[in-house]
VOPAGU-2260 file (C-alpha; in pm, 1 decimal, decimal comma):
REM VOPAGU-2260
SITE   aa  ch    i         X         Y         Z
SITE  MET   A    0       0,0       0,0       0,0
SITE  ALA   A    1     137,6     343,5     -97,4
SITE  SER   A    2     221,1     562,9     201,3
SITE  PHE   A    3     176,4     939,3     179,9
SITE  PHE   A    4     231,3    1022,6     550,1
SITE  ASP   A    5     460,6     907,6     829,8
SITE  THR   A    6     197,2     788,8    1077,2
SITE  LYS   A    7     463,2     652,2    1312,2
SITE  HIS   A    8     557,1    1008,6    1407,5
SITE  LEU   A    9     222,1    1184,7    1414,6
SITE  TYR   A   10     321,7    1515,2    1568,3
SITE  HIS   A   11     615,8    1556,6    1333,6
SITE  SER   A   12     391,9    1474,9    1035,2
SITE  TYR   A   13     128,8    1719,8    1160,3
SITE  PHE   A   14     372,1    2011,4    1186,9
SITE  LYS   A   15     533,5    1917,5     855,9
SITE  MET   A   16     190,0    1956,5     695,4
SITE  ALA   A   17      69,6    2251,2     904,0
SITE  PHE   A   18     362,6    2494,5     899,0
SITE  PRO   A   19     360,4    2546,6     521,1
SITE  VAL   A   20     -17,2    2598,2     534,5
SITE  VAL   A   21      24,5    2860,9     806,1
SITE  LEU   A   22     296,2    3038,7     610,4
SITE  GLY   A   23      87,0    3019,9     294,2
SITE  LEU   A   24    -216,6    3167,8     467,4
SITE  VAL   A   25     -12,5    3442,0     633,2
SITE  VAL   A   26     120,0    3530,3     290,7
SITE  THR   A   27    -240,3    3530,7     165,8
SITE  LEU   A   28    -312,8    3783,4     438,7
SITE  ILE   A   29     -20,7    3993,2     317,9
SITE  TYR   A   30    -183,8    3963,7     -24,1
SITE  ASN   A   31    -491,3    4138,9     119,0
SITE  LEU   A   32    -306,6    4373,7     353,3
SITE  ALA   A   33     -96,5    4499,5      64,2
SITE  ASP   A   34    -411,6    4629,3    -104,1
SITE  THR   A   35    -530,1    4786,3     221,2
SITE  PHE   A   36    -190,6    4937,7     302,1
SITE  PHE   A   37    -130,0    5101,6     -33,7
SITE  ILE   A   38    -491,4    5218,4     -59,7
SITE  ALA   A   39    -472,5    5361,1     293,2
SITE  GLN   A   40    -165,4    5565,2     197,6
SITE  THR   A   41    -393,1    5778,0     -22,7
SITE  ASN   A   42    -563,7    5904,8     297,6
SITE  ASP   A   43    -892,7    5896,9     105,2
SITE  THR   A   44   -1154,1    5764,0     350,2
SITE  ASN   A   45   -1406,6    5696,0      74,9
SITE  LEU   A   46   -1150,5    5501,7    -127,0
SITE  ILE   A   47   -1052,3    5292,9     176,9
SITE  ALA   A   48   -1418,3    5228,3     260,6
SITE  GLY   A   49   -1501,5    5141,8    -102,0
SITE  VAL   A   50   -1232,8    4873,3    -119,7
SITE  SER   A   51   -1324,7    4743,4     229,1
SITE  LEU   A   52   -1687,1    4703,5     121,2
SITE  CYS   A   53   -1576,6    4461,0    -152,1
SITE  ALA   A   54   -1412,3    4219,9      93,9
SITE  PRO   A   55   -1725,8    3995,9      94,8
SITE  VAL   A   56   -1701,8    3963,2    -285,3
SITE  PHE   A   57   -1356,7    3808,7    -263,4
SITE  THR   A   58   -1469,5    3592,9      27,2
SITE  ALA   A   59   -1767,5    3470,1    -174,0
SITE  LEU   A   60   -1547,2    3371,4    -469,8
SITE  MET   A   61   -1311,9    3194,3    -230,8
SITE  ALA   A   62   -1610,1    3011,7     -83,8
SITE  PHE   A   63   -1707,4    2866,0    -420,0
SITE  GLY   A   64   -1348,1    2759,9    -477,4
SITE  ASN   A   65   -1348,3    2589,3    -139,9
SITE  ILE   A   66   -1661,2    2389,6    -226,3
SITE  TYR   A   67   -1447,8    2187,7    -465,5
SITE  GLY   A   68   -1105,4    2247,7    -312,8
SITE  GLN   A   69   -1183,6    2153,4      46,3
SITE  GLY   A   70   -1466,2    1916,0     -39,9
SITE  SER   A   71   -1249,1    1709,8    -271,2
SITE  SER   A   72    -940,9    1729,0     -46,2
SITE  SER   A   73   -1140,1    1570,5     235,6
SITE  LEU   A   74   -1257,2    1290,3       5,9
SITE  ILE   A   75    -916,5    1242,3    -159,3
SITE  SER   A   76    -741,5    1217,1     180,1
SITE  ARG   A   77    -975,7     935,4     280,3
SITE  LEU   A   78    -938,5     767,0     -59,9
SITE  LEU   A   79    -560,6     774,6     -24,9
SITE  GLY   A   80    -599,3     611,5     316,8
SITE  LYS   A   81    -783,7     332,0     132,3
SITE  ASN   A   82    -523,9     338,7    -151,3
SITE  ASP   A   83    -793,9     405,2    -414,9
SITE  ILE   A   84    -577,6     598,1    -663,4
SITE  VAL   A   85    -813,1     552,9    -961,2
SITE  THR   A   86   -1095,9     740,3    -790,3
SITE  VAL   A   87    -851,6    1007,4    -672,6
SITE  ARG   A   88    -763,1    1085,5   -1035,2
SITE  ARG   A   89   -1129,0    1114,7   -1132,1
SITE  VAL   A   90   -1219,9    1335,3    -836,8
SITE  SER   A   91    -930,1    1575,8    -893,9
SITE  SER   A   92   -1007,6    1610,8   -1266,4
SITE  PHE   A   93   -1378,3    1665,2   -1204,2
SITE  CYS   A   94   -1317,2    1936,7    -945,2
SITE  PHE   A   95   -1082,8    2130,4   -1172,1
SITE  TYR   A   96   -1335,2    2158,5   -1455,8
SITE  ILE   A   97   -1643,9    2213,9   -1241,5
SITE  ALA   A   98   -1458,3    2496,8   -1062,1
SITE  LEU   A   99   -1373,4    2656,2   -1396,1
SITE  VAL   A  100   -1737,5    2644,6   -1509,4
SITE  THR   A  101   -1856,6    2777,1   -1172,9
SITE  GLY   A  102   -1620,0    3074,3   -1196,3
SITE  ILE   A  103   -1749,8    3162,8   -1541,9
SITE  VAL   A  104   -2113,3    3150,7   -1427,6
SITE  LEU   A  105   -2036,6    3363,1   -1120,3
SITE  GLY   A  106   -1857,3    3620,2   -1331,4
SITE  VAL   A  107   -2151,5    3658,7   -1567,4
SITE  VAL   A  108   -2415,2    3680,4   -1292,8
SITE  MET   A  109   -2221,5    3916,6   -1065,5
SITE  THR   A  110   -2139,4    4147,1   -1355,7
SITE  ALA   A  111   -2504,0    4164,1   -1463,4
SITE  PHE   A  112   -2624,6    4253,7   -1111,8
SITE  TYR   A  113   -2333,6    4469,7    -997,2
SITE  GLN   A  114   -2539,2    4771,3    -887,5
SITE  PRO   A  115   -2781,6    4601,2    -643,8
SITE  ILE   A  116   -2495,9    4389,0    -509,5
SITE  LEU   A  117   -2280,4    4693,4    -433,2
SITE  VAL   A  118   -2573,3    4870,4    -265,4
SITE  LEU   A  119   -2633,7    4557,8     -56,9
SITE  LEU   A  120   -2267,5    4564,7      45,3
SITE  GLY   A  121   -2322,8    4911,7     189,7
SITE  ALA   A  122   -2193,0    5138,3     -87,4
SITE  ASN   A  123   -2332,5    5492,2     -97,6
SITE  ALA   A  124   -2286,8    5786,8    -334,6
SITE  ASP   A  125   -1937,8    5858,6    -198,0
SITE  THR   A  126   -1798,9    5504,9    -197,5
SITE  LEU   A  127   -1980,3    5350,4    -497,8
SITE  PRO   A  128   -1733,7    5465,4    -769,0
SITE  HIS   A  129   -1433,8    5322,2    -582,2
SITE  ALA   A  130   -1616,6    5003,1    -486,3
SITE  PHE   A  131   -1720,6    4946,1    -848,6
SITE  GLU   A  132   -1363,4    4976,2    -978,7
SITE  TYR   A  133   -1243,3    4707,4    -739,1
SITE  TYR   A  134   -1554,0    4489,8    -775,9
SITE  ILE   A  135   -1569,9    4472,2   -1155,1
SITE  VAL   A  136   -1214,2    4343,1   -1191,9
SITE  LEU   A  137   -1270,2    4069,8    -932,9
SITE  VAL   A  138   -1593,7    3941,3   -1085,6
SITE  LEU   A  139   -1471,2    3952,3   -1445,9
SITE  CYS   A  140   -1175,1    3739,0   -1337,3
SITE  ALA   A  141   -1382,3    3511,4   -1112,1
SITE  PRO   A  142   -1273,0    3188,1   -1291,5
SITE  ILE   A  143    -908,5    3258,4   -1204,6
SITE  ILE   A  144    -983,6    3328,4    -837,7
SITE  VAL   A  145   -1208,2    3022,5    -797,2
SITE  LEU   A  146    -953,1    2793,3    -966,4
SITE  SER   A  147    -671,9    2914,3    -741,7
SITE  PHE   A  148    -828,6    2740,0    -440,8
SITE  ILE   A  149    -849,6    2396,0    -604,7
SITE  HIS   A  150    -496,3    2264,6    -632,3
SITE  SER   A  151    -364,2    2466,1    -339,8
SITE  ASN   A  152    -583,1    2228,5    -136,4
SITE  LEU   A  153    -541,6    1910,8    -339,6
SITE  VAL   A  154    -161,5    1892,5    -359,9
SITE  ARG   A  155    -147,1    1883,9      20,8
SITE  CYS   A  156    -344,1    1558,8      15,7
SITE  GLU   A  157     -43,6    1374,3    -119,8
SITE  GLY   A  158     200,6    1543,8     115,5
SITE  MET   A  159     306,9    1844,3     -95,2
SITE  SER   A  160     232,9    2102,6     170,9
SITE  THR   A  161     550,0    2300,2     100,7
SITE  GLU   A  162     470,6    2313,9    -270,3
SITE  SER   A  163     122,5    2441,1    -185,9
SITE  MET   A  164     280,4    2718,6      17,4
SITE  VAL   A  165     516,8    2810,6    -267,1
SITE  GLY   A  166     224,2    2847,2    -506,4
SITE  THR   A  167      44,1    3078,1    -265,4
SITE  MET   A  168     356,3    3282,8    -192,2
SITE  LEU   A  169     431,0    3323,6    -561,9
SITE  GLY   A  170     100,0    3497,6    -619,9
SITE  ALA   A  171     141,0    3711,8    -308,8
SITE  VAL   A  172     487,8    3836,4    -400,2
SITE  ILE   A  173     371,9    3931,6    -749,5
SITE  ASN   A  174      70,6    4112,0    -601,2
SITE  ILE   A  175     284,8    4308,1    -355,9
SITE  ILE   A  176     522,9    4413,7    -633,0
SITE  LEU   A  177     240,7    4526,5    -860,5
SITE  ASP   A  178      28,5    4701,8    -594,4
SITE  PRO   A  179     227,2    5025,9    -552,6
SITE  ILE   A  180     297,7    5040,6    -926,1
SITE  LEU   A  181     -64,9    5009,1   -1035,2
SITE  ILE   A  182    -225,0    5198,8    -744,0
SITE  SER   A  183       8,7    5497,6    -714,4
SITE  VAL   A  184     258,7    5512,6   -1000,6
SITE  VAL   A  185       8,4    5435,8   -1276,8
SITE  GLY   A  186    -267,6    5601,8   -1073,8
SITE  MET   A  187    -530,6    5327,7   -1115,1
SITE  GLY   A  188    -643,7    5340,6    -751,4
SITE  ALA   A  189    -887,5    5068,0    -648,3
SITE  MET   A  190    -886,3    4910,0    -994,3
SITE  GLY   A  191    -508,0    4882,3    -983,5
SITE  ALA   A  192    -525,6    4698,5    -651,0
SITE  ALA   A  193    -775,4    4450,4    -793,7
SITE  ILE   A  194    -572,5    4392,1   -1111,2
SITE  ALA   A  195    -258,0    4324,0    -907,0
SITE  THR   A  196    -451,9    4070,9    -699,0
SITE  VAL   A  197    -588,9    3889,3   -1002,6
SITE  ILE   A  198    -250,1    3869,8   -1175,7
SITE  GLY   A  199    -106,8    3716,7    -858,6
SITE  TYR   A  200    -376,6    3450,4    -852,3
SITE  LEU   A  201    -324,7    3374,3   -1220,7
SITE  CYS   A  202      43,3    3305,9   -1157,2
SITE  SER   A  203     -51,7    3070,7    -874,0
SITE  VAL   A  204    -290,5    2877,2   -1098,0
SITE  LEU   A  205     -22,9    2836,0   -1365,8
SITE  TYR   A  206     230,8    2719,3   -1106,3
SITE  PHE   A  207      -3,5    2450,1    -973,8
SITE  LEU   A  208     -75,7    2323,0   -1323,8
SITE  TRP   A  209     298,7    2289,4   -1378,8
SITE  LEU   A  210     333,9    2114,5   -1043,1
SITE  LEU   A  211      68,3    1857,1   -1131,4
SITE  HIS   A  212     244,4    1780,7   -1457,8
SITE  ARG   A  213     588,9    1741,1   -1300,5
SITE  LYS   A  214     545,1    1603,7    -948,1
SITE  SER   A  215     197,3    1472,4    -871,4
SITE  ARG   A  216     165,2    1096,5    -822,7
SITE  CYS   A  217    -211,8    1072,5    -830,2
SITE  LEU   A  218    -382,5    1402,2    -924,8
SITE  SER   A  219    -507,4    1471,2   -1276,8
SITE  ILE   A  220    -678,1    1730,9   -1498,8
SITE  LYS   A  221    -739,9    1497,5   -1794,6
SITE  PRO   A  222   -1086,9    1570,1   -1941,8
SITE  SER   A  223   -1135,5    1196,2   -2006,9
SITE  LEU   A  224   -1130,4    1133,8   -1630,5
SITE  CYS   A  225   -1380,8    1408,3   -1552,0
SITE  ARG   A  226   -1658,3    1185,6   -1419,2
SITE  ILE   A  227   -1736,3    1061,3   -1070,5
SITE  SER   A  228   -2008,7     864,7    -894,1
SITE  GLY   A  229   -2310,3    1025,9    -732,1
SITE  GLN   A  230   -2184,9     909,3    -393,8
SITE  ASP   A  231   -1848,7    1083,7    -439,7
SITE  LEU   A  232   -2022,2    1399,2    -563,1
SITE  GLY   A  233   -2239,6    1391,3    -252,9
SITE  GLN   A  234   -1929,2    1372,7     -32,6
SITE  ILE   A  235   -1760,7    1659,5    -216,8
SITE  LEU   A  236   -2065,4    1882,4    -194,0
SITE  GLY   A  237   -2158,2    1770,8     156,4
SITE  VAL   A  238   -1819,4    1866,6     297,5
SITE  GLY   A  239   -1739,8    2140,4      44,6
SITE  VAL   A  240   -2063,6    2332,2      87,5
SITE  THR   A  241   -2018,0    2334,1     464,6
SITE  ALA   A  242   -1665,6    2471,6     414,7
SITE  ALA   A  243   -1796,4    2729,9     169,4
SITE  LEU   A  244   -2072,5    2828,6     407,7
SITE  SER   A  245   -1807,3    2942,5     653,0
SITE  ASN   A  246   -1677,6    3187,6     392,5
SITE  LEU   A  247   -2023,3    3294,4     274,8
SITE  MET   A  248   -2143,0    3343,6     629,4
SITE  GLN   A  249   -1832,2    3550,3     696,1
SITE  SER   A  250   -1927,0    3771,7     400,1
SITE  LEU   A  251   -2282,5    3801,8     530,9
SITE  CYS   A  252   -2157,4    3902,0     873,3
SITE  VAL   A  253   -1932,0    4172,7     728,7
SITE  ILE   A  254   -2231,0    4308,5     536,1
SITE  VAL   A  255   -2448,1    4307,3     847,8
SITE  VAL   A  256   -2178,9    4478,0    1057,3
SITE  ASN   A  257   -2127,7    4742,9     789,4
SITE  GLN   A  258   -2501,3    4812,3     783,6
SITE  PHE   A  259   -2499,3    4861,9    1161,0
SITE  LEU   A  260   -2193,6    5088,9    1137,3
SITE  LEU   A  261   -2328,9    5294,9     845,9
SITE  PRO   A  262   -2523,9    5541,3    1067,2
SITE  TYR   A  263   -2202,2    5617,0    1256,4
SITE  GLY   A  264   -2010,9    5724,8     942,4
SITE  ASN   A  265   -1781,3    5590,4     670,5
SITE  ASP   A  266   -1482,4    5629,9     903,5
SITE  LYS   A  267   -1622,8    5353,0    1124,0
SITE  ILE   A  268   -1665,8    5123,4     821,6
SITE  ALA   A  269   -1313,2    5205,0     703,9
SITE  ALA   A  270   -1172,6    5135,3    1053,0
SITE  MET   A  271   -1357,7    4803,2    1078,1
SITE  GLY   A  272   -1230,1    4703,4     733,2
SITE  ILE   A  273    -872,1    4751,4     851,7
SITE  VAL   A  274    -941,1    4584,5    1187,7
SITE  LEU   A  275   -1082,7    4270,5    1026,3
SITE  LYS   A  276    -772,8    4233,1     813,3
SITE  ILE   A  277    -537,7    4284,8    1109,1
SITE  ASN   A  278    -734,5    4034,6    1316,1
SITE  MET   A  279    -711,6    3798,4    1020,8
SITE  ILE   A  280    -345,0    3753,3    1116,6
SITE  ALA   A  281    -452,7    3549,6    1418,1
SITE  GLN   A  282    -743,8    3391,5    1233,5
SITE  LEU   A  283    -527,7    3266,2     947,6
SITE  ILE   A  284    -253,3    3134,0    1174,7
SITE  LEU   A  285    -513,8    2930,6    1360,7
SITE  THR   A  286    -684,2    2829,9    1036,3
SITE  GLY   A  287    -350,1    2714,0     898,4
SITE  PHE   A  288    -277,0    2490,8    1195,8
SITE  ALA   A  289    -631,6    2356,8    1184,1
SITE  PHE   A  290    -644,3    2291,1     807,9
SITE  GLY   A  291    -286,0    2165,8     810,4
SITE  GLY   A  292    -414,1    1854,4     980,4
SITE  VAL   A  293    -695,7    1784,3     731,8
SITE  PRO   A  294    -500,1    1551,4     499,8
SITE  LEU   A  295    -360,9    1363,6     799,2
SITE  PHE   A  296    -698,5    1341,4     975,3
SITE  GLY   A  297    -863,8    1217,0     656,7
SITE  TYR   A  298    -584,6     968,8     584,5
SITE  LEU   A  299    -594,8     822,6     936,7
SITE  TYR   A  300    -973,0     800,4     923,1
SITE  GLY   A  301    -970,6     628,7     583,1
SITE  ALA   A  302    -702,6     384,9     702,9
SITE  LYS   A  303    -907,7     321,4    1021,1
SITE  GLN   A  304    -620,2     427,0    1248,0
SITE  HIS   A  305    -853,0     575,3    1508,6
SITE  ASN   A  306    -620,5     547,1    1807,8
SITE  GLU   A  307    -368,9     769,8    1632,0
SITE  MET   A  308    -648,5    1015,7    1555,8
SITE  LYS   A  309    -740,9    1038,9    1923,5
SITE  ARG   A  310    -386,2    1128,5    2022,8
SITE  LEU   A  311    -352,8    1377,4    1741,8
SITE  ILE   A  312    -682,4    1547,9    1829,8
SITE  ARG   A  313    -586,3    1582,4    2196,2
SITE  PHE   A  314    -248,0    1726,5    2101,2
SITE  CYS   A  315    -397,4    1972,4    1852,0
SITE  ILE   A  316    -656,5    2105,0    2097,7
SITE  GLY   A  317    -386,3    2174,7    2357,7
SITE  PHE   A  318    -153,3    2331,6    2103,4
SITE  MET   A  319    -423,7    2547,8    1942,9
SITE  SER   A  320    -545,7    2674,6    2280,7
SITE  THR   A  321    -196,5    2778,6    2388,5
SITE  LEU   A  322    -128,0    2948,1    2056,8
SITE  SER   A  323    -460,1    3134,1    2077,3
SITE  VAL   A  324    -371,9    3286,1    2414,4
SITE  VAL   A  325     -42,3    3415,1    2275,8
SITE  LEU   A  326    -211,9    3568,1    1970,5
SITE  THR   A  327    -479,1    3733,7    2186,0
SITE  ALA   A  328    -215,6    3895,7    2406,9
SITE  GLY   A  329     -24,8    4026,7    2105,4
SITE  LEU   A  330    -325,9    4180,7    1930,8
SITE  CYS   A  331    -466,0    4339,3    2246,7
SITE  LEU   A  332    -134,2    4484,5    2364,3
SITE  PHE   A  333     -34,4    4621,6    2024,6
SITE  ALA   A  334    -377,1    4722,9    1894,1
SITE  THR   A  335    -291,5    5093,7    1869,4
SITE  PRO   A  336      43,3    5062,6    1685,0
SITE  LEU   A  337    -106,3    4800,8    1451,9
SITE  MET   A  338    -379,0    5044,0    1350,0
SITE  GLY   A  339    -121,3    5322,6    1326,5
SITE  ALA   A  340      68,3    5121,7    1066,0
SITE  PHE   A  341    -223,8    5168,5     825,6
SITE  VAL   A  342    -371,4    5510,6     903,4
SITE  LYS   A  343    -244,9    5834,5    1059,7
SITE  ASP   A  344    -578,1    5980,0    1170,4
SITE  THR   A  345    -574,0    5965,9    1552,0
SITE  GLY   A  346    -950,9    5929,9    1574,6
SITE  MET   A  347    -957,7    5631,7    1339,2
SITE  ILE   A  348    -662,2    5473,6    1521,4
SITE  ALA   A  349    -842,6    5497,1    1856,1
SITE  THR   A  350   -1166,5    5363,4    1707,1
SITE  GLY   A  351    -988,2    5076,9    1534,3
SITE  ALA   A  352    -785,4    4983,0    1843,3
SITE  GLU   A  353   -1105,5    4941,1    2045,2
SITE  MET   A  354   -1262,5    4735,6    1766,3
SITE  LEU   A  355    -952,5    4515,6    1738,7
SITE  ARG   A  356    -945,8    4433,2    2110,3
SITE  TRP   A  357   -1308,2    4319,8    2096,0
SITE  GLN   A  358   -1233,4    4105,6    1790,0
SITE  ALA   A  359    -927,4    3943,9    1949,2
SITE  ILE   A  360   -1041,9    3884,3    2306,9
SITE  THR   A  361   -1206,6    3547,3    2234,5
SITE  THR   A  362    -942,1    3405,8    1999,0
SITE  VAL   A  363    -894,6    3095,9    2216,4
SITE  PHE   A  364   -1256,7    2999,1    2148,4
SITE  VAL   A  365   -1203,0    3052,8    1776,0
SITE  GLY   A  366    -915,8    2801,9    1777,5
SITE  VAL   A  367   -1130,7    2526,0    1925,6
SITE  VAL   A  368   -1418,8    2589,8    1683,9
SITE  LEU   A  369   -1186,5    2590,4    1382,0
SITE  LEU   A  370   -1014,0    2267,1    1480,2
SITE  LEU   A  371   -1335,6    2076,4    1543,3
SITE  THR   A  372   -1491,8    2211,9    1224,0
SITE  VAL   A  373   -1208,1    2086,2    1004,1
SITE  LEU   A  374   -1199,6    1756,2    1192,8
SITE  PHE   A  375   -1562,9    1693,6    1099,8
SITE  GLN   A  376   -1493,5    1801,7     741,3
SITE  ALA   A  377   -1188,3    1575,6     709,2
SITE  THR   A  378   -1379,8    1272,3     831,2
SITE  GLY   A  379   -1688,5    1338,5     619,2
SITE  LYS   A  380   -1917,5    1421,9     914,0
SITE  VAL   A  381   -2144,7    1653,0     718,8
SITE  ILE   A  382   -2406,0    1738,0     982,5
SITE  PRO   A  383   -2175,3    1870,3    1258,3
SITE  ALA   A  384   -1953,8    2039,8     997,2
SITE  PHE   A  385   -2262,0    2212,7     858,3
SITE  VAL   A  386   -2381,4    2326,3    1201,1
SITE  LEU   A  387   -2044,1    2478,5    1289,5
SITE  SER   A  388   -2013,2    2639,5     946,6
SITE  ILE   A  389   -2326,7    2845,9    1005,8
SITE  SER   A  390   -2258,3    2918,2    1373,3
SITE  ARG   A  391   -1963,7    3135,1    1473,8
SITE  GLN   A  392   -1985,3    3370,1    1175,0
SITE  GLY   A  393   -2340,6    3288,3    1079,2
SITE  VAL   A  394   -2664,8    3230,0    1264,2
SITE  VAL   A  395   -2513,8    3250,7    1613,4
SITE  PHE   A  396   -2324,5    3567,7    1523,1
SITE  VAL   A  397   -2628,3    3742,4    1374,0
SITE  VAL   A  398   -2843,4    3657,2    1677,0
SITE  ALA   A  399   -2568,6    3768,5    1916,8
SITE  LEU   A  400   -2510,5    4088,4    1719,1
SITE  PHE   A  401   -2877,0    4189,0    1714,8
SITE  ALA   A  402   -2907,6    4117,6    2086,2
SITE  CYS   A  403   -2591,2    4312,5    2172,1
SITE  VAL   A  404   -2689,5    4610,0    1954,4
SITE  LYS   A  405   -3032,3    4615,1    2116,6
SITE  LEU   A  406   -2872,9    4628,1    2459,4
SITE  PHE   A  407   -2558,0    4835,3    2400,6
SITE  SER   A  408   -2607,5    5025,6    2068,0
SITE  TYR   A  409   -2270,0    5104,5    1906,8
SITE  ASN   A  410   -2069,7    4905,0    2163,0
SITE  GLY   A  411   -2296,7    4610,4    2088,0
SITE  VAL   A  412   -2168,7    4606,8    1728,9
SITE  LEU   A  413   -1816,9    4565,7    1864,0
SITE  MET   A  414   -1890,4    4289,0    2114,5
SITE  GLY   A  415   -2120,0    4076,7    1894,9
SITE  GLN   A  416   -1838,2    3857,3    1758,4
SITE  ALA   A  417   -1696,9    3785,0    2104,2
SITE  VAL   A  418   -2033,9    3663,5    2232,1
SITE  ALA   A  419   -2080,3    3448,1    1920,9
SITE  ASP   A  420   -1735,1    3290,0    1967,7
SITE  VAL   A  421   -1817,3    3171,9    2319,7
SITE  LEU   A  422   -2158,5    3032,5    2223,6
SITE  SER   A  423   -2016,2    2855,7    1916,1
SITE  THR   A  424   -1749,4    2683,7    2125,5
SITE  VAL   A  425   -2016,9    2536,2    2350,9
SITE  ILE   A  426   -2197,0    2405,3    2041,3
SITE  ALA   A  427   -1870,7    2262,0    1897,0
SITE  ILE   A  428   -1786,7    2067,0    2212,7
SITE  ALA   A  429   -2140,2    1927,9    2231,9
SITE  LEU   A  430   -2115,9    1811,5    1868,8
SITE  LEU   A  431   -1782,7    1640,9    1936,7
SITE  LEU   A  432   -1941,9    1440,2    2215,2
SITE  VAL   A  433   -2224,1    1330,0    1984,6
SITE  PHE   A  434   -2038,1    1281,6    1653,7
SITE  ASN   A  435   -1691,7    1180,3    1777,1
SITE  PRO   A  436   -1518,9    1030,7    1466,8
SITE  THR   A  437   -1293,9     816,8    1688,1
SITE  ALA   A  438   -1573,4     670,8    1901,3
SITE  HIS   A  439   -1546,1     327,5    1737,6
SITE  SER   A  440   -1173,7     272,1    1754,8
SITE  GLN   A  441   -1022,2     -28,3    1587,9
SITE  GLU   A  442    -697,1    -196,2    1680,3
SITE  ASN   A  443    -395,2    -109,4    1469,2
SITE  THR   A  444     -23,9    -144,0    1499,5
SITE  THR   A  445      91,5     209,3    1430,6
SITE  ALA   A  446     291,7     361,2    1718,2
SITE  GLU   A  447     415,6     710,8    1791,5
């Protein structure tokens, strides 16, 4: 049987998979922060707000990419545990082409309905022109963005976590180089930022296609293999849609928060846009360590090595909790200088620092929710994965936000996420007790 992971040294294998994912996601954050940083240097509040309002658009495109990227990576990891290489080739080919078609459809629809979508996002007469410039480039290039999330997920399934990171970093470096040129030197503003982002993603897509041709042992993009069974499609969509819901719900929550902040002025929306990207530093580090374990969790589950899974889960929960405390301390202590790195307005810095502390205070709860969510996704547990996907930044958040705003007005907008994080953690632990994927352990001979 082909071996893709060293299951005799679980913790070493976990970090070998997770560290490149963390670095790749941090670079992805730099990708986004580069846009924010160079846009913020214009000191144009409406321009900053206009670009910030389009964050849910990018998140939505990423969500559709993750339907096939994360959905198929969960299935492929389990198939590799069973050594079913033939089905792996079919699944990987199918997901590449269905993602391409999905991106084209999204581009057409979102272009046709750009005006109501931008109004829904919170654009007004002052921010609409800037928001449109950024928005139109993203949606016209939707196929490229959606495709970029396919193989960055899939190559990790066969152990190429470092290569996945390289592909992500390649796009980020190109974006960072092009940002100041297109935004300031050429004077394209918001449109220049979007074009730089898209070119970066295109380079990533081309790199991964080269990687599949040269190094992959089991992935394929051959059109002749682009067919899978209904059962496999159900697994891809069951897990993938729950993963995508996390991104879509995140977009919804940003829209809702912006609507609540709108009466308080565009400066509050601009500050929150920057805060969410700064806080994403902690979020992506935790996400990287959580998702870094997906191929290993899926592989162990498919190979029925449940005892190893138990030890790995216990280790990951302890590690993620400790890391979360460190990240919380850093963001809370350095909230003011972090905001000051992006804007010079003292009022916006003070506003953003307060927002950032509220966002960061419950990071330890976020780590637990993320880990348990990806564990359910990796093992094909659709129901608990679905529940958690619509909780922390979904139904639970919206309910918590409305309740907090009702009680505390403006301050309630700031504390809504913290309340939702605590409630979602309670739900996640309850689901683990009910849907524990290692409950029916089977004997095996693998040792740490």
